[in-house]
N, C-alpha and C positions, 0 to 999 in steps of 0.2 A: 865948766862946772868946777866948783871948789873941791879940794881934796877932802875936806870934812864931809861934804855931801856924798862924794863917791864912797867914802868909808862907810857912811850910814847905809847907803843902798847896797853895798857889798854884803854887809852884815844881814840886811833884810833878805836879799836874794839867796844867800847861803842858808838862812833859816828856812825859807820857803822850800828850797831844794831838799834839805834834810827831812823836812816834814813829808814831802811827796815821796821821797825814796823810802822813808819809814812806812808809809801807807802801802806802798807796793810790796815791801818785804812782808808785811802782815798778811796781805792777800796771798802771796806766794806760799807762806808758811801755813796758811789755813787749809782746811780741808775743802777743796774746791771740786766737789763732784756731787752728782745727784744719783741717789740710789732710789729706784722706783718703789722699793719696799718701805721707804721712810715716809711715804705720803699715802694717806688713806683714800684719796680720790684724785681724779684728773685735774680738778681745779687747783688743789694744793700743789701738785706737780708743775702745772703750767705757771702758777704764780712764782714758784721757786726758780723755774727756768728763766722767767722774765727778769727776776731780780738778779740772777747770775749774769745774764746778758747785759743788764744795765751797769752792773759793777765792772764788767769787761770794757764797756764803752767809756766809763768814767776813768778807768786806769789808762786807757789808750790816750785820752785827752791829757791826763796828768803826765804821761810820758812825753807828749809834745811840749808841754809847758816846761818840763825839766830841760829839754833841749834849748828852749828859748832862754831859760835862766842861765844855762851854761854859756850861751852866746853873749849874754849881757855881762856875765862875770869876765869873760875873755876881753870884752871891750873895756871894762874897768882896768884890767891888767895892762892893756895897750894904751890906756889914757884917752880913749875916744868915746867913752860912755856918755850918752846924752846928745850925741850928734845925729841929726837926721840922715838916714842912709840915702835919701833921695836928693835933697837940696843942700845938705851939708851944714845947715843952720843948727843952732842949739835948740834942743827940745826944751820946752818950758818945764820948770821945776814942778809946777802943778800937774802937768801931764805925767811926768816921771813918777811923781808920788802916787798918782792914780793907777798907773800901769808901768811898773818898774822895768818890764821887758820891752817897752815901746821902742820900735826901730825908726818910726817916722814922726815928724812933728804933726801937729793937729791939722795944718793946712794940707800937707802931702797925704795924710791918712784920709781926709775928707775927699780929696781928689781921687785917690785909689778906690775908695768905696763907690764914688759916683761912676767911675769907669766900670767897676764890677756890676753895678746895677744896670747900666746900659747894655752890657754884654750878656746879661742873664736872660 
């Protein structure tokens, strides 16, 4: 991968990471508790609990994505960003543009997904 492309993806990944970290900080600094006296009926309370649980799951997924972004940034530093972890071939630029944290080329990813479907 060209240095210019690596610089572009580094900037993109850092921007995504900063946005995700900012979202997490907003969530943590917010008032994340449910006071039963705030809701006039059980439906409102249940709806609020469901929303809070959804936000928690979303933040957990974002935390996982931050980890993948950090791994991709480390690969950029090491000069191996864009190499498939399975076969060692270069991941296509089109795939990297679609999924900057991709670890596998499209062929290896398709094979991995086929194995997962068979084992499910």
